[in-house]
DRENTOR-448728 format. One record per residue: residue in three letters; z, x, y of N, C-alpha, C, O, CB in turn. Coordinates in steps of 0.2 Angstrom, whole numbers, padded with zeros to 4 digits, always signed. Each point is the difference from the previous one (the first is absolute). Glycine has a CB too. Example, Ala and Ser with C-alpha at 12.3 -4.5 7.8 and 13.67 -1.06 7.14 Angstrom:
BEGIN
ALA+0039+0066-0028+0000-0004+0006+0000+0004+0006+0003+0005-0001+0003-0014-0005 SER-0010+0007+0011+0001+0004+0006+0003-0004+0005+0001+0003+0006-0011+0003-0009 
***
This chain:
BEGIN
MET+0274+0532+0459-0005+0001-0004-0007-0002+0004+0000-0005+0004+0008+0001-0014 THR-0013+0008+0009-0006-0001+0003-0004-0005-0004+0000+0000-0007+0000+0012+0011 ILE-0003-0017-0001-0004-0005-0004-0007+0000+0001-0004-0004-0004+0014-0003+0005 ALA-0013+0010+0004-0007+0000+0001-0003+0006-0001+0003+0006+0001-0001-0014+0008 THR-0008+0008-0012-0004+0006-0002-0005+0002+0006-0001+0006+0001+0002-0008-0013 LYS-0003-0003+0016-0004+0001+0005+0004+0001+0007+0005-0004+0001-0014-0003-0007 ARG+0008+0012+0009+0003+0001+0007-0002-0005+0005-0006-0002+0000+0007+0014-0003 LEU+0004-0015+0007-0001-0005+0005+0000+0003+0007+0004+0005+0001+0001-0014-0009 THR-0009+0006+0012+0001+0002+0007+0006-0004+0003+0002-0005-0004-0015+0007+0005 PHE+0015-0001+0005+0006-0004+0002-0002-0007+0001+0004-0005-0001+0000+0015+0007 ALA-0010-0011-0004-0003-0007+0001+0000-0004-0007+0002-0006+0000-0009+0009+0010 GLU+0005+0000-0015+0000-0003-0007+0007-0001-0002+0002-0005-0003-0013+0011+0000 TYR+0016-0001+0005+0007-0001-0002+0003-0006+0003+0003-0004-0003-0002+0016+0002 LEU-0003-0013+0008+0003-0006+0003-0003-0007-0003+0004-0005+0000-0003+0012+0011 ALA-0007-0007-0013-0003-0006-0003+0001+0000-0007-0002-0006-0003-0007+0007+0011 TYR+0012+0003-0012+0001+0000-0007+0005-0005-0002+0005-0002+0003-0007+0014-0003 ASN-0001-0016-0005+0004-0005-0003-0001-0001-0008-0006-0001-0002+0006-0005+0013 ASP+0005+0008-0015-0001+0000-0007+0002-0007-0003+0001+0000-0006+0000+0013+0006 GLY+0001-0018+0004+0002-0006-0002+0007+0000-0002+0003-0005-0003-0014+0003-0001 THR+0015+0007+0005+0007+0000-0002+0004+0001+0007-0003+0000+0005+0001+0005-0017 ASP+0009-0005+0011+0004+0001+0006+0002+0007+0001+0004+0002+0004+0000-0013-0005 THR-0007+0016-0003+0001+0007+0000-0001+0003+0007-0006-0002+0003+0004+0002-0015 ARG+0006+0004+0014-0001+0003+0007-0001+0007-0002+0002+0003-0004+0006-0010+0011 TYR-0013+0010-0003-0002+0007-0001+0000+0004+0007-0001-0003+0005-0007-0001-0014 GLU+0009+0010+0008-0001+0005+0005-0007+0004-0002-0002-0001-0005+0015+0003+0007 LEU-0015+0001+0003-0007+0003-0001+0002+0008+0001+0002+0002+0005-0009-0012-0001 LEU+0005+0014-0010+0001+0007+0000-0006+0004-0001-0003-0001-0006+0015-0001+0002 ASP-0015+0005+0009-0006+0003-0001-0005-0004-0003-0004+0002-0004+0010+0009+0003 GLY-0007-0017+0003-0005-0005-0002+0002-0004-0006-0004-0004-0003-0004+0011+0008 GLU+0014-0005-0008+0001-0003-0007+0006-0005+0001+0005+0001+0004-0009+0009-0010 LEU+0004-0016+0003+0005-0005+0001+0006+0002-0005-0001+0002-0005-0008-0011+0007 ILE+0015+0009+0001+0006+0001-0003+0004-0006+0000+0002-0003+0005-0002+0015-0001 ASP+0002-0014-0010+0004-0006-0001+0007+0001+0002+0003+0005-0002-0010-0009-0008 MET+0009+0000+0015+0007+0001+0003+0005-0002-0005+0006+0002+0001-0010-0003+0010 GLY+0003-0003-0016+0005-0003-0005+0005-0004+0004+0000-0001+0006-0002+0011-0013 VAL+0006-0013+0002+0006-0004+0003+0006+0004-0001+0002+0003-0005-0008-0014+0002 GLY+0009+0012+0009+0007+0004+0000+0005-0004-0003+0000-0006-0002-0004+0011+0012 THR+0010-0001-0011+0006-0003-0003+0003-0004+0005-0002+0000+0006+0003+0009-0014 GLY+0004-0013+0006+0004-0004+0004+0004+0004+0005+0000-0002+0006+0001-0007-0015 LEU+0001+0015+0007+0004+0004+0004-0005+0003+0006+0002+0000+0006+0005+0003-0016 HIS-0013-0001+0008-0005+0002+0005-0001-0006+0005+0000+0002+0006-0006+0005-0015 GLY+0005-0013+0007-0001-0005+0005+0006-0001+0004+0000-0002+0006-0008-0004-0014 ALA+0014+0006+0005+0006-0001+0004+0001+0006+0005+0002-0002+0006+0003-0003-0016 ILE-0007+0011+0009+0000+0005+0005-0005-0001+0005+0002+0001+0006+0002+0007-0015 LEU-0010-0010+0008-0004-0002+0005+0002-0005+0005+0000+0000+0006-0009+0002-0014 LYS+0012-0008+0005+0003-0005+0004+0006+0002+0004+0000-0002+0006-0004-0006-0015 LEU+0008+0012+0006+0006+0003+0004-0003+0004+0006+0003-0001+0005+0004+0001-0016 LEU-0011+0005+0009-0003+0004+0006-0003-0004+0005+0001+0001+0006-0003+0008-0014 GLU-0002-0014+0007-0003-0004+0005+0005-0004+0004-0001+0000+0006-0009-0001-0014 LYS+0015-0002+0005+0005-0003+0003+0004+0005+0005+0001-0002+0006+0000-0006-0016 ILE+0001+0014+0008+0003+0004+0004-0004+0003+0006+0002+0000+0005+0004+0004-0015 PHE-0012-0003+0008-0005+0002+0006-0001-0006+0005+0001+0002+0006-0007+0006-0014 ASP+0005-0014+0005+0000-0006+0005+0006+0000+0004-0001-0002+0006-0007-0004-0014 ALA+0014+0006+0005+0006-0001+0004+0000+0006+0005+0002-0001+0006+0004-0004-0015 GLU-0007+0011+0008+0001+0006+0004-0006-0001+0006+0002+0002+0006+0003+0005-0015 ILE-0011-0009+0007-0005-0001+0005+0002-0005+0005-0001+0001+0006-0008+0002-0014 ALA+0012-0009+0006+0002-0005+0004+0006+0002+0004+0000-0001+0006-0004-0007-0014 ARG+0009+0012+0005+0006+0002+0004-0002+0005+0006+0003-0001+0005+0003+0000-0016 LEU-0011+0005+0010-0003+0005+0005-0005-0003+0005-0002+0003+0004+0005+0006-0012 GLY-0005-0015+0006-0005-0004+0004-0007+0004+0000-0003+0000+0005+0013-0004+0002 LEU-0012+0007-0012-0006+0003-0001-0006-0004-0001+0001-0006-0004+0006+0016+0000 LEU-0012-0009+0006-0006-0004-0002-0004+0003-0006-0006+0002+0000+0005-0005+0012 TRP+0005+0003-0017-0002+0003-0007+0000-0006-0005+0003-0005+0001+0001+0017+0002 VAL-0007-0011-0009+0001-0004-0005+0000+0004-0007-0004+0005-0001-0002-0014+0008 SER+0010+0007-0011+0000+0003-0007-0003-0005-0005+0001-0006+0000+0010+0013+0003 LEU-0015-0004-0008-0003-0004-0004+0000+0003-0007-0001+0006-0001-0007-0010+0010 ALA+0009+0000-0014+0001+0002-0007-0007-0001-0004-0001-0005-0001+0014+0003+0001 ALA-0016+0008-0002-0006+0000-0004-0005-0005+0002-0003-0003-0005+0011+0006-0004 VAL-0010-0004+0015-0006-0004+0002-0005+0004+0005-0005-0003+0001+0013-0007-0002 VAL-0007+0016+0002-0004+0003+0005-0003+0007-0004+0004+0003-0003+0002-0008+0014 SER-0012+0006-0010-0003+0006-0003-0001+0005+0005-0001-0001+0006-0005-0006-0015 VAL+0007+0013+0007-0001+0006+0004-0006+0004-0002+0001+0003-0006+0011-0003+0009 ARG-0017+0001+0000-0006+0004-0002+0002+0008+0001+0004+0001+0005-0012-0010-0002 SER+0005+0013-0007+0002+0007+0000-0006+0004+0000-0005-0002-0003+0015+0000-0003 PRO-0011+0007+0010-0006+0004+0001+0001+0006-0005-0001+0006+0002-0001-0009+0010 ARG+0003+0001-0019+0000+0006-0005-0006+0004+0000-0005-0003+0002+0013-0004-0009 SER-0008+0013+0005-0006+0004-0001-0004-0003-0005+0002-0003-0005+0004+0013+0009 GLY-0013-0010-0003-0004-0003-0005-0004-0005+0004+0001-0002+0005+0006+0005-0015 ARG-0012-0006+0006-0004-0005+0003+0002-0007-0002-0003-0005+0003-0006+0013-0003 TRP+0014-0009-0004+0002-0007-0002+0006-0002+0004+0004+0004+0002-0009-0002-0013 ASP+0006-0008+0012+0005-0003+0004+0007-0001-0004+0000-0001-0006-0009-0005+0013 THR+0014+0007-0003+0007-0001-0003+0004-0005+0005-0001+0001+0006+0001+0010-0011 SER+0003-0016+0002+0004-0004+0004+0006-0002-0004+0000-0002-0006-0010-0003+0012 ARG+0016+0006-0003+0007-0002-0004+0003-0006+0003-0001-0001+0006+0002+0014-0008 ILE+0003-0016-0002+0004-0006+0003+0007+0002-0001+0003+0000-0005-0012-0008+0002 PRO+0012+0011+0009+0007+0002-0001+0005-0006-0002-0002-0006+0002-0001+0015+0007 ASP+0009-0007-0012+0004-0005-0001+0003-0004+0006+0001-0006+0000+0002+0013-0010 VAL-0001-0003+0015+0002-0003+0007-0003+0005+0005-0001+0006+0000+0012-0011-0005 ILE-0013+0001+0010-0004+0003+0006+0003-0002+0006+0002-0006+0001-0012+0008-0007 VAL+0011+0002+0011+0002-0003+0007-0006+0002+0005-0002+0006+0001+0015-0004-0004 LEU-0015-0007+0006-0005+0000+0005+0002-0003+0007+0005-0003+0000-0014+0003-0009 LEU+0005+0002+0014+0001-0003+0006-0002-0008+0000-0005-0001-0004+0003+0012+0010 GLN+0005-0015-0003-0002-0007-0001-0007-0002+0002-0004-0003-0003+0016+0000+0005 ASP-0014+0007+0004-0007-0001+0002-0005+0002-0006-0005-0003-0001+0008+0005+0013 GLN-0002+0003-0015-0004+0003-0005-0001-0005-0006-0005-0002-0003+0008+0014+0006 TRP+0003-0015-0005+0000-0005-0005-0003-0006+0002-0004-0003-0004+0015+0007+0000 GLN-0010-0007+0010-0004-0006+0003-0007+0001+0000-0004-0004-0001+0014+0001+0008 GLY-0012+0010-0006-0007+0001+0000-0004-0001-0007-0006+0000+0000+0009+0008+0010 MET+0001-0008-0015-0003-0001-0007+0000-0007-0002-0002-0002-0005+0007+0013+0002 ARG-0003-0015+0008+0001-0008-0002-0007-0002-0003+0000-0005-0004+0009+0004+0013 ASN-0015+0002-0006-0006-0002-0002-0004+0005-0004-0006-0001+0000+0006-0007+0010 ARG+0003+0013-0013-0004+0005-0004+0005+0002-0005+0006-0002+0000-0014+0006+0010 GLU+0005+0000-0014+0004+0003-0006+0006+0004+0003-0001+0003+0006-0009-0002-0013 ALA+0016-0002+0004+0006+0004+0002-0001+0007-0002+0003+0002-0005+0004-0013+0004 VAL-0011+0015+0005-0001+0007-0002+0001+0004+0007-0003-0001+0005-0005-0002-0015 VAL+0012+0008+0009+0001+0005+0005-0006+0005-0001+0000+0004-0004+0013-0005+0005 GLU-0018+0000+0003-0007+0004+0000+0001+0007+0002+0005+0002+0003-0011-0012-0001 LEU+0002+0014-0003+0000+0008+0001+0001+0001+0008+0003+0004+0002-0010-0002-0012 ASN+0004-0007+0014+0000+0001+0007+0006-0004+0003+0000+0001+0007-0013+0001-0007 ASP+0017-0005-0003+0005-0004+0002+0006+0005+0001+0001+0005-0003-0005-0016-0003 PRO+0009+0009+0010+0006+0004+0001+0004+0000-0007-0001-0005-0004+0002+0002+0016 ALA+0002+0008-0013+0004+0001-0006+0006-0005-0001+0002-0002+0006-0006+0014-0006 PRO+0005-0014-0006+0007-0004+0000+0006+0004+0002-0001+0006+0000-0004-0013-0009 LEU+0010+0004+0011+0006+0003+0003+0004+0003-0006+0003+0005+0000-0003-0013+0010 LEU+0000+0004-0016+0004+0002-0006-0004-0003-0006-0002-0005+0000+0013+0005+0007 VAL-0011+0004-0012-0002-0002-0007+0005+0002-0005+0003+0005+0000-0015-0004+0004 VAL+0013-0006-0008+0006+0001-0005-0004-0002-0007-0003-0005-0001+0013+0002+0009 GLU-0008+0008-0013-0002-0002-0007+0006+0000-0004+0004+0005+0001-0015+0001+0001 VAL+0012-0011-0006+0005+0000-0005-0002+0003-0006-0004-0002-0003+0009-0009+0008 VAL-0002+0017-0007-0002+0004-0005+0003-0003-0007+0005-0003+0000-0005+0013+0008 SER-0004-0010-0013+0002-0001-0007-0003+0006-0004-0003+0004+0002+0002-0017+0000 GLU+0003+0013-0008-0001+0005-0005-0008+0001+0000-0003+0005+0000+0013-0007-0007 SER-0014-0004+0007-0007+0000-0001-0004+0003+0006-0005+0002+0000+0007-0011-0008 THR+0002+0008+0014-0004+0002+0006+0003+0006+0004-0002+0002+0005+0000-0014-0004 LYS+0007+0015-0005+0003+0006+0004-0005+0005+0002+0001+0002+0006+0009-0004-0013 THR-0014+0005+0003-0005+0005+0002-0004-0002+0006-0001+0003+0005+0001+0001-0016 THR-0003-0010+0011-0004-0003+0005+0004-0001+0006-0003+0002+0006-0004-0008-0014 ASP+0013+0003+0008+0004-0001+0006+0002+0006+0004+0000+0001+0006+0004-0011-0012 TYR-0002+0015+0002+0002+0007+0003-0005+0005+0001+0001+0004+0005+0009-0006-0011 ARG-0016+0001+0003-0005+0005+0002-0006-0003+0003-0001+0002+0006+0005+0005-0016 SER-0008-0011+0006-0006-0002+0003+0001-0005+0006-0003+0002+0006-0002-0002-0017 LYS+0009-0005+0011+0001-0004+0006+0003+0004+0006-0002-0001+0006+0003-0009-0014 GLN+0003+0014+0006+0004+0004+0006-0006+0004+0004+0000+0000+0006+0011+0001-0013 SER-0015+0002+0003-0006+0004+0004-0005-0004+0003-0002+0001+0006+0004+0008-0014 GLU-0003-0015+0005-0005-0005+0003+0003-0003+0006-0004+0000+0005+0000-0003-0016 TYR+0010+0001+0011+0003-0002+0006+0001+0005+0006+0000-0002+0006+0006-0007-0013 ALA-0004+0015+0005+0000+0006+0005-0006+0001+0003+0000+0001+0006+0008+0004-0013 VAL-0014-0006+0004-0006+0001+0003-0001-0005+0005-0004+0001+0005-0001+0004-0015 ARG+0007-0011+0009+0000-0006+0005+0005+0001+0006+0000-0004+0004-0004-0003-0013 ASP+0008+0012+0009+0005+0001+0005+0005-0005+0001+0002-0002+0005-0010+0008+0001 ILE+0010-0009-0012+0005-0005+0000+0007+0003+0001+0001+0005-0004-0008-0012-0004 PRO+0010+0005+0013+0006+0004+0002+0006+0000-0005+0004+0005-0001-0007-0007+0012 GLU+0004-0003-0015+0005-0001-0005-0003-0002-0007-0003-0006+0000+0011+0003+0010 TYR-0006+0006-0015-0002-0002-0007+0006+0001-0004+0003+0005-0001-0015-0002+0003 TRP+0014-0009-0005+0006+0000-0004-0002-0001-0007-0004-0004-0001+0012+0001+0011 VAL-0004+0006-0015-0001-0002-0007+0007-0002-0002+0005+0004+0001-0014+0005-0003 VAL+0010-0015+0000+0006-0003-0001+0001-0001-0008-0005-0003-0003+0006-0002+0015 GLY+0004+0006-0015+0001-0002-0007+0007-0002-0001+0005+0001+0004-0013+0007-0007 ALA+0009-0011-0002+0007-0003-0002+0003+0005-0005-0003+0003-0004+0000-0015+0005 THR+0010+0013+0000+0003+0005-0004+0006-0004-0004+0003+0003-0004-0005+0007+0012 
***
C-alpha cells in the first residue's frame, strides 16, 4: 500500500519517520508499507538465514547473510529513487562492515550483493516475480531467488 502523496528523494526516505515502527521500501519516490509478514514468512526467513550462515561457515567464506536489514538501491528508469529491502541478502563481510557507521544500504556504486532472496506471498507475487526481478537484474546481482511455501 502506498502511503505518501508527495514523492520523496532518497535522502528524505532515509530521514523519514512517521512515529510508528512501520518499515517502508521506496518505489519511484513513493513509500510502500512493507507490512507485517505471517509467522510462516518469518520462519522461512529465519531458516534461510541459518542455512546460509552454516554453509558460509562450513566453506570458510568471508560472506554474511542478513534477514530484512539491508536496503538495495535500484536505478529504475525515471527521475525518482527506488530502494528495496530484500527478505534475505548475502554480502561480502567487508561490504557489511563498511555499513557499520552509515545506513545499511547497497548504494548504486557499491558492489552488487552476492544473493538476494524474496519470500513470496499472495500479496507480493507480482512484485517479487516481475518488478524486483528486473530491478535486481539491472544491478547485476548474480543470484535472485523467490522462495515460497507449498
